C-alpha positions as CSV (number, residue, x, y, z in Angstrom):
1,M,0.1,-0.1,0.1
2,D,1.8,3.6,-0.7
3,D,2.4,5.0,2.7
4,R,0.7,8.1,1.9
5,L,-2.9,6.7,1.4
6,L,-2.6,5.3,5.3
7,P,-3.8,9.1,6.6
8,V,-6.9,9.0,4.6
9,L,-7.5,5.7,5.2
10,L,-7.5,6.6,8.8
11,L,-9.4,9.1,9.3
12,L,-12.3,7.1,6.5
13,L,-12.3,4.4,9.4
14,G,-13.0,6.9,12.0
15,V,-9.5,6.8,14.0
16,S,-8.8,10.1,15.7
17,G,-6.5,12.8,15.7
18,S,-2.5,11.3,17.6
19,W,-1.0,8.4,19.3
20,G,-2.9,8.4,23.7
21,Q,-5.4,11.6,22.0
22,G,-8.0,9.7,20.4
23,E,-10.9,7.6,21.8
24,E,-10.2,3.9,23.5
25,P,-10.6,1.5,20.9
26,G,-14.5,0.3,20.3
27,G,-15.6,3.7,21.2
28,P,-17.4,6.4,19.0
29,S,-15.7,7.1,15.9
30,E,-16.7,11.0,16.1
31,V,-14.7,13.5,18.7
32,L,-17.0,15.6,20.7
33,P,-15.3,19.2,21.6
34,E,-14.7,18.2,25.7
35,E,-16.8,20.5,28.2
36,P,-14.4,23.3,30.1
37,I,-14.2,21.7,33.7
38,E,-15.1,24.2,36.1
39,E,-13.6,23.9,39.1
40,E,-15.6,25.6,42.1
41,V,-13.5,27.7,44.3
42,P,-13.7,27.8,47.9
43,K,-13.8,30.2,50.8
44,E,-13.0,30.9,54.4
45,D,-14.6,33.2,56.3
46,G,-15.7,35.6,53.0
47,I,-11.9,34.6,51.3
48,L,-11.9,33.0,47.5
49,V,-9.0,30.6,48.5
50,L,-6.9,30.0,45.0
51,N,-3.9,27.4,44.0
52,Y,-2.2,27.6,40.0
53,Q,-5.5,26.5,38.5
54,T,-8.1,28.3,40.0
55,L,-5.8,32.1,40.0
56,S,-6.6,32.3,36.5
57,L,-9.9,31.7,36.4
58,A,-10.5,34.1,39.2
59,L,-8.8,37.2,37.3
60,Q,-10.6,35.7,34.5
61,E,-13.6,36.4,36.5
62,H,-13.0,39.5,39.0
63,S,-11.9,42.4,37.5
64,A,-10.4,43.8,40.7
65,L,-8.8,40.8,43.3
66,M,-6.6,41.5,46.1
67,V,-4.6,37.8,46.7
68,E,-2.6,37.2,49.8
69,F,0.0,35.1,50.0
70,Y,0.3,33.6,52.5
71,A,2.2,30.4,54.5
72,P,0.6,28.1,57.5
73,W,3.3,28.3,60.1
74,C,3.3,32.0,59.7
75,G,2.7,34.0,63.0
76,H,2.0,37.5,61.0
77,C,-0.2,36.2,58.8
78,K,-2.1,34.0,61.5
79,A,-2.6,37.8,63.0
80,L,-3.5,39.4,59.7
81,A,-6.1,36.9,59.0
82,P,-8.8,38.4,60.7
83,E,-8.7,41.6,59.7
84,Y,-8.4,40.0,56.3
85,S,-11.9,38.5,56.6
86,K,-13.1,41.8,58.2
87,A,-11.7,43.8,55.3
88,A,-14.0,41.4,52.6
89,A,-16.7,42.0,55.0
90,L,-16.8,45.4,54.8
91,L,-16.5,45.5,51.3
92,A,-19.4,42.7,50.7
93,A,-21.4,44.9,53.1
94,E,-21.2,48.0,50.7
95,S,-21.5,45.4,46.9
96,A,-17.8,47.3,46.3
97,A,-16.7,45.7,43.2
98,V,-13.3,44.2,44.7
99,T,-13.0,40.3,45.7
100,L,-10.5,38.8,48.5
101,A,-8.6,35.6,47.9
102,K,-5.1,34.1,49.1
103,V,-3.0,31.6,48.3
104,D,-1.0,28.9,50.6
105,G,2.6,29.8,49.2
106,P,4.6,27.0,50.6
107,A,1.9,24.6,48.1
108,E,2.4,26.5,45.2
109,P,5.7,27.5,44.2
110,E,5.5,28.4,40.6
111,L,2.8,31.5,41.6
112,T,5.6,32.6,44.5
113,K,8.0,32.5,41.1
114,E,6.0,34.5,39.0
115,F,4.9,37.3,41.3
116,G,8.3,37.7,43.1
117,V,7.0,36.9,46.9
118,V,9.8,36.9,49.1
119,G,7.8,36.8,52.6
120,Y,4.8,36.3,54.0
121,P,2.4,37.6,54.4
122,T,2.4,39.4,50.7
123,L,-0.5,41.0,49.6
124,K,-0.5,41.8,45.3
125,F,-4.4,43.6,43.9
126,F,-4.9,42.6,39.9
127,Q,-6.9,44.2,37.8
128,N,-8.8,44.3,35.0
129,G,-7.6,40.3,34.9
130,N,-3.8,41.1,34.6
131,R,-1.2,39.3,36.1
132,T,1.9,40.8,34.9
133,N,2.2,43.8,36.9
134,P,0.1,43.5,40.3
135,E,0.0,46.6,42.7
136,E,2.0,45.4,46.4
137,Y,0.0,46.4,49.4
138,V,2.3,47.9,52.0
139,G,-0.4,49.8,54.0
140,P,-1.7,49.0,57.7
141,K,-3.0,45.6,58.0
142,K,-6.1,46.5,59.7
143,G,-9.0,45.5,57.7
144,E,-10.6,49.3,57.3
145,D,-7.4,50.2,56.2
146,I,-7.2,47.0,53.0
147,A,-10.7,48.2,52.7
148,E,-10.1,52.0,52.1
149,W,-7.3,51.1,50.0
150,L,-9.2,49.4,47.6
151,R,-12.3,51.5,47.8
152,R,-9.5,53.9,46.1
153,R,-8.9,51.8,43.4
154,V,-11.7,50.7,42.2
155,G,-13.9,54.3,43.2
156,P,-13.3,57.7,43.4
157,S,-9.8,58.5,45.5
158,A,-11.5,61.9,46.2
159,T,-14.7,64.1,46.2
160,R,-15.2,66.1,43.7
161,L,-16.6,69.7,45.2
162,E,-19.4,71.3,43.3
163,D,-19.7,74.3,46.1
164,E,-19.4,75.7,49.4
165,E,-22.2,73.1,51.2
166,G,-20.7,70.1,49.9
167,V,-16.8,71.7,51.0
168,Q,-18.7,71.9,55.0
169,A,-20.4,68.5,54.9
170,L,-16.9,67.0,54.1
171,M,-15.2,69.1,56.5
172,A,-17.7,68.7,59.5
173,R,-17.4,64.4,58.9
174,W,-14.0,64.6,59.1
175,D,-10.8,65.8,61.7
176,M,-8.5,66.3,58.7
177,V,-9.5,66.8,55.0
178,V,-7.2,67.6,52.4
179,I,-8.8,70.0,49.5
180,G,-7.0,70.5,46.0
181,F,-7.9,74.0,44.6
182,F,-7.3,73.3,40.5
183,Q,-8.4,76.1,37.9
184,D,-7.9,73.6,35.0
185,L,-9.0,69.8,36.0
186,Q,-7.3,68.1,33.1
187,E,-4.1,69.4,34.1
188,E,-1.1,66.8,35.0
189,D,-1.3,68.4,38.6
190,V,-4.3,67.3,39.2
191,A,-3.5,63.3,38.5
192,T,-0.8,63.9,40.7
193,F,-2.8,64.9,43.5
194,L,-5.4,62.1,42.7
195,A,-2.0,59.3,42.9
196,L,-1.5,60.8,46.0
197,A,-4.9,60.2,48.1
198,K,-4.9,56.7,46.6
199,D,-2.7,55.9,49.5
200,A,-3.2,58.4,52.1
201,L,-5.4,56.3,54.2
202,D,-5.6,58.2,57.3
203,M,-6.7,61.7,55.5
204,T,-10.4,62.7,53.2
205,F,-9.8,64.2,50.1
206,G,-11.6,66.1,47.6
207,F,-10.6,68.5,45.1
208,T,-12.5,71.0,42.8
209,D,-12.2,74.3,40.2
210,Q,-15.2,76.2,41.1
211,P,-14.2,79.7,41.1
212,Q,-16.1,81.3,44.3
213,L,-14.6,78.3,46.0
214,F,-11.4,79.6,45.6
215,E,-13.1,83.3,46.3
216,K,-14.2,81.3,50.0
217,F,-10.9,80.2,50.7
218,G,-9.1,83.2,50.1
219,L,-6.9,81.3,47.1
220,T,-5.5,83.0,43.8
221,K,-3.9,79.9,42.6
222,D,-4.0,76.4,43.2
223,T,-3.4,75.0,46.1
224,V,-3.3,72.1,47.8
225,V,-5.3,73.0,51.4
226,L,-4.9,71.1,54.8
227,F,-8.1,71.5,56.6
228,K,-7.6,70.7,61.0
229,K,-9.4,70.7,63.8
230,F,-7.0,70.9,65.9
231,D,-3.7,73.3,66.5
232,E,-4.0,76.0,63.6
233,G,-6.7,75.0,61.4
234,R,-4.9,74.8,58.1
235,A,-2.2,74.7,56.3
236,D,-1.5,75.8,52.6
237,F,0.9,74.3,49.9
238,P,0.8,76.5,47.1
239,V,1.5,74.4,43.7
240,D,4.8,76.2,41.7
241,K,3.3,76.5,37.7
242,A,6.5,76.5,36.5
243,T,7.7,72.8,38.5
244,G,4.3,71.5,38.8
245,L,2.9,69.3,41.5
246,D,5.9,67.3,42.9
247,L,4.3,64.1,44.7
248,G,7.2,64.3,47.0
249,D,7.2,67.1,48.2
250,L,3.2,66.8,48.9
251,S,3.4,63.9,51.1
252,R,5.8,65.8,53.0
253,F,4.0,68.5,53.6
254,L,0.7,66.5,54.5
255,V,2.5,64.2,56.9
256,T,4.6,66.9,58.6
257,H,1.4,69.2,58.8
258,S,-1.4,66.3,60.1
259,M,0.8,65.5,63.0
260,H,-0.5,67.7,66.3
261,L,2.1,70.1,67.4
262,V,2.1,68.0,70.2
263,T,1.1,64.4,70.0
264,E,1.3,61.9,73.3
265,F,3.1,58.2,72.6
266,N,0.8,55.5,73.0
267,S,0.4,52.4,70.7
268,Q,-2.5,54.2,68.8
269,T,-0.2,56.8,67.9
270,S,3.0,55.3,67.9
271,P,3.3,54.5,64.0
272,K,2.2,57.8,62.7
273,I,5.1,59.3,64.9
274,F,7.7,56.2,63.4
275,A,6.1,57.1,60.0
276,A,6.2,61.0,59.8
277,R,9.5,60.8,58.4
278,I,10.7,63.8,61.1
279,L,14.3,62.2,61.9
280,N,14.6,64.3,65.4
281,H,11.9,63.5,67.7
282,L,11.6,65.8,71.1
283,L,10.2,64.1,73.9
284,L,9.0,64.8,77.2
285,F,8.4,62.7,80.2
286,V,5.6,64.0,82.5
287,N,3.8,62.0,85.0
288,W,0.1,62.5,83.5
289,T,-1.4,62.0,87.3
290,L,0.4,65.1,88.6
291,A,-1.5,68.3,88.3
292,Q,1.7,70.3,88.2
293,H,3.4,68.0,84.8
294,R,0.0,68.6,83.1
295,E,1.0,72.1,83.4
296,L,4.4,71.9,81.4
297,L,2.4,70.6,78.2
298,T,1.2,74.2,77.8
299,D,4.5,75.4,77.5
300,F,6.0,72.4,75.3
301,R,3.3,72.8,73.0
302,E,4.4,76.7,72.8
303,A,7.8,76.3,71.9
304,A,6.7,73.9,69.3
305,P,5.4,76.1,65.9
306,P,9.4,77.2,65.2
307,F,10.1,73.6,64.9
308,R,7.4,72.1,62.9
309,G,8.5,69.5,60.0
310,Q,12.4,69.6,61.2
311,V,11.5,68.5,64.9
312,L,8.8,65.8,66.4
313,F,7.5,67.0,69.5
314,V,6.2,64.1,71.4
315,M,5.2,63.6,75.3
316,V,5.5,60.8,76.8
317,D,3.3,59.9,80.1
318,V,5.4,57.8,82.5
319,A,2.5,56.6,84.1
320,A,1.1,55.0,81.9
321,D,2.4,51.7,80.2
322,N,5.6,53.1,78.1
323,S,8.4,51.8,80.7
324,H,9.9,50.5,77.1
325,V,10.5,54.1,76.2
326,L,12.0,54.7,79.7
327,N,14.5,51.7,79.3
328,Y,15.0,52.3,75.3
329,F,16.2,56.3,76.9
330,G,18.1,55.0,80.0
331,L,15.5,57.1,82.7
332,K,13.6,56.1,85.6
333,A,9.5,57.4,86.3
334,E,11.1,59.8,89.0
335,E,13.4,61.4,86.7
336,A,10.2,63.2,84.7
337,P,10.1,65.7,84.4
338,T,12.6,65.9,82.1
339,L,13.2,65.9,78.1
340,R,15.2,63.8,75.7
341,L,16.1,64.3,72.0
342,I,16.6,61.7,70.0
343,N,17.4,61.9,65.5
344,V,15.9,58.3,64.4
345,E,18.2,57.9,61.5
346,T,21.2,57.4,63.6
347,T,19.9,56.8,67.3
348,K,21.9,59.5,69.0
349,K,20.2,60.7,71.9
350,Y,20.5,63.7,73.6
351,A,19.9,65.1,77.2
352,P,20.1,68.5,78.8
353,T,22.8,69.6,80.3
354,G,22.2,69.7,84.3
355,E,19.4,70.1,85.7
356,I,16.4,71.9,83.7
357,T,13.5,74.0,84.4
358,I,10.6,72.6,81.5
359,T,9.6,76.3,79.6
360,A,8.3,77.6,76.4
361,A,12.6,79.4,76.2
362,S,14.5,76.2,77.8
363,V,12.8,73.7,75.5
364,A,13.8,76.0,72.7
365,A,16.8,76.6,73.8
366,F,17.8,72.9,73.8
367,C,16.5,71.9,71.1
368,H,18.7,75.2,68.7
369,A,21.5,73.8,71.0
370,V,21.0,70.3,69.9
371,L,20.5,70.6,66.4
372,H,23.5,73.1,65.8
373,G,26.2,70.1,67.4
374,E,26.7,72.0,70.5
375,I,25.5,69.4,73.0
376,K,26.8,66.1,72.5
377,H,25.1,62.8,72.3
378,Y,24.7,60.5,75.3
379,L,25.1,56.5,75.1
380,L,23.4,53.9,77.2
381,S,25.4,51.2,79.5
382,Q,24.3,49.7,82.1
383,E,26.2,49.0,85.3
384,I,28.9,45.9,85.1
385,P,28.1,43.0,87.1
386,P,30.4,42.1,89.8
387,D,30.1,38.6,87.9
388,W,30.6,39.3,84.5
389,D,33.2,37.3,83.5
390,Q,32.6,33.9,86.0
391,G,30.6,31.9,83.6
392,P,31.3,30.2,80.4
393,V,29.9,33.3,78.4
394,K,30.6,36.7,79.1
395,T,28.2,39.3,80.2
396,L,29.1,42.9,78.3
397,V,28.0,46.1,79.1
398,G,28.7,49.8,77.5
399,K,31.1,50.1,80.2
400,N,33.7,47.3,80.2
401,F,32.8,46.3,75.9
402,E,36.0,48.5,74.7
403,Q,38.5,46.5,77.2
404,V,37.2,43.5,76.5
405,A,36.1,43.5,72.9
406,F,39.4,45.3,71.3
407,D,42.3,43.2,73.7
408,E,45.1,42.5,71.3
409,T,46.0,39.0,73.8
410,K,42.0,37.9,72.8
411,N,39.7,36.8,70.4
412,V,36.9,37.8,71.5
413,F,33.4,36.3,70.0
414,V,30.5,38.8,70.9
415,K,26.5,38.2,70.6
416,F,24.3,41.5,70.5
417,Y,21.1,40.6,71.6
418,A,17.5,41.5,72.4
419,P,15.8,39.8,75.1
420,W,13.0,39.7,73.9
421,C,14.2,38.4,70.1
422,S,12.9,34.9,69.1
423,H,15.7,34.7,66.8
424,C,18.4,35.2,69.7
425,K,16.3,32.5,72.1
426,E,16.7,29.9,69.3
427,M,20.4,30.0,69.1
428,A,21.2,31.0,73.2
429,S,22.0,27.3,73.6
430,A,24.2,26.6,70.8
431,W,26.0,29.9,72.2
432,E,26.3,28.5,75.8
433,A,27.7,24.9,74.5
434,L,30.2,26.9,72.8
435,A,31.3,29.1,75.3
436,E,32.1,25.8,77.1
437,K,33.1,23.9,74.3
438,Y,36.2,26.4,74.3
439,R,36.4,27.7,78.1
440,D,39.4,26.0,79.1
441,R,40.8,28.6,75.8
442,E,42.8,31.5,77.4
443,D,43.0,33.4,74.5
444,I,39.4,32.6,73.3
445,V,36.4,35.2,74.9
446,I,32.9,34.1,74.3
447,A,30.6,37.1,75.2
448,E,27.1,38.5,74.9
449,L,26.1,42.2,75.3
450,D,22.7,43.1,75.8
451,A,22.1,46.3,72.6
452,T,18.9,47.5,73.8
453,A,20.3,48.8,77.3
454,N,24.3,49.6,75.7
455,E,25.0,51.5,73.1
456,L,28.6,51.8,71.6
457,E,30.9,54.5,70.5
458,A,31.8,52.3,67.9
459,F,29.3,51.0,65.9
460,S,25.3,50.7,65.9
461,V,23.5,47.9,65.6
462,H,20.5,47.3,63.4
463,G,19.4,43.5,63.7
464,Y,19.4,41.3,66.5
465,P,20.4,38.5,67.0
466,T,24.5,40.5,65.6
467,L,27.5,38.5,65.8
468,K,30.8,40.3,65.9
469,F,34.2,38.2,66.0
470,F,37.6,41.0,67.6
471,P,40.4,39.1,66.4
472,A,43.2,39.5,68.7
473,G,46.2,42.1,67.6
474,P,46.6,45.8,67.5
475,D,44.3,46.8,64.7
476,R,41.0,46.9,66.1
477,K,39.6,44.4,63.3
478,V,36.1,43.4,63.2
479,I,34.8,40.7,61.3
480,E,30.4,40.4,61.2
481,Y,29.6,36.8,61.2
482,K,26.8,36.3,58.6
483,S,26.9,32.1,58.7
484,T,24.3,29.2,60.2
485,R,24.0,29.6,64.5
486,D,25.0,26.7,65.2
487,L,27.7,24.8,67.6
488,E,29.6,23.3,64.8
489,T,29.9,26.2,62.0
490,F,31.0,28.5,65.4
491,S,33.7,26.2,66.0
492,K,34.6,26.0,62.4
493,F,34.9,29.7,62.2
494,L,36.6,30.3,65.5
495,D,39.4,27.5,64.3
496,S,39.7,29.4,61.1
497,G,40.3,32.3,63.0
498,G,37.4,34.3,61.9
499,D,37.1,33.0,58.4
500,L,33.2,33.0,56.9
501,P,32.1,28.8,55.8
502,K,31.3,29.8,51.9
503,E,28.8,26.7,52.0
504,E,26.6,27.8,54.6
505,P,23.8,30.1,54.0
506,K,22.7,33.3,56.2
507,E,20.4,32.7,59.5
508,P,17.1,36.0,59.4
509,A,18.0,38.4,61.9
510,V,15.3,40.2,63.7
511,S,16.0,44.5,62.5
512,T,16.1,47.3,64.4
513,Q,13.2,49.2,63.2
514,E,11.2,46.2,62.9
515,A,11.4,45.9,66.4
516,Q,10.5,49.8,66.6
517,A,7.3,49.7,68.8
518,N,4.0,49.0,66.5
519,S,5.8,49.3,63.0
520,T,3.4,50.6,60.6
521,L,3.1,48.2,58.0
522,G,3.8,45.0,59.8
523,P,6.6,43.1,59.4
524,K,7.0,39.9,56.8
525,E,8.7,36.5,57.6
526,E,11.0,35.6,55.2
527,L,10.6,32.4,53.1
């Protein structure tokens, strides 16, 4: 038979397709199109539970989809879960056109790789089925904040205002309202304004082009105005027509002027304090239960206006649950009233020289002295324990660190830790075992230092635990250890004179920025 006739013959006999794709022998000769199998997507607490297959279906079905990539073992994910469900419930109650979903990251490695997930939880927002460039949510991990962030993406981020009645209604409802006055709503500055409004969740935004509203509020040019029910009541940001509205400049202006002249430190305000991007914080420590201490707030507030944007004025009540703040500054409650200033970028702390009476003039003078470099920063140090060198692990503090760590005759390996740090606790037994192993070596010292209670002039500690090796010799050399935290690897490191093993990966540390009280964004757990 001519081989060229074989395909035709097979077709006539009803054999379909290529090998393995046709019906079983004895089946019907006609291949019917298969019905697509629709996989039902399960829900948990109002959240779609997606996998590799169903994510594609969800993107087709939902034009606005937020996906949380989580890990079942992740503590931060467990803390987020009720807030994420709350956001879903809030949006469902108002029939918002947005859907919330979640993906088990470790179970779906292809998805975590595709979307660049490097920690948990990670929240990605997809619009119009586009899986190429999802927007990552990095705002507060509270249900209302997540819901509001999504509202401002599927709906308007600001209210268009046509008359004075609309403006007054908006201002009556909120403590802070930002209104953009633009003579031409088609200009790029309006787009910049609306883009900022999408992410500034703690403020309400409106905009207008109505001439009568310009006149009502005394404006003759494009201006962004922050109206607030405290302090000055209003702050204006004129738009430079030559350069246009700069997103960064406007954002800094709003953050600066949305802060009260004096902010009380507590769990609700601390995220905003640390997010304010004002590097210098002046703290007044008072006992709010005492009338004479409360009276000091008037002078403290009076000193604040000239420093707005340069120094953030904060009141700390020593009678409240603020012992961690006192410890950070090396203070006792009975030392109130007193002042401390810190630069949050360098973490350098400053105290008044000698006794100080809290007045508007003395507060201003202290600020000026620090800002002009006339006062030297101080370093925290605990007292040297009497038995600091009696155990296998030596106890270092600020006052004995230099003498021990830079002893030219010793190889000194130091763990810088925080008492509350889980990574530090996990490695404690290995560190004790290391000290016991080298206890009889005169040339090796294994030590630890509480970096939350002791500060060093030589360097700052930026994460916990931090491990540093100070080899013997006159050159004050410092080697940071960044490998596996176990006895075997520690021993290899010491025996090789401080050479890092190449094959072991670095283990995670908790950064000091993550550790700041009530971080705004909330941490992630590394993969």
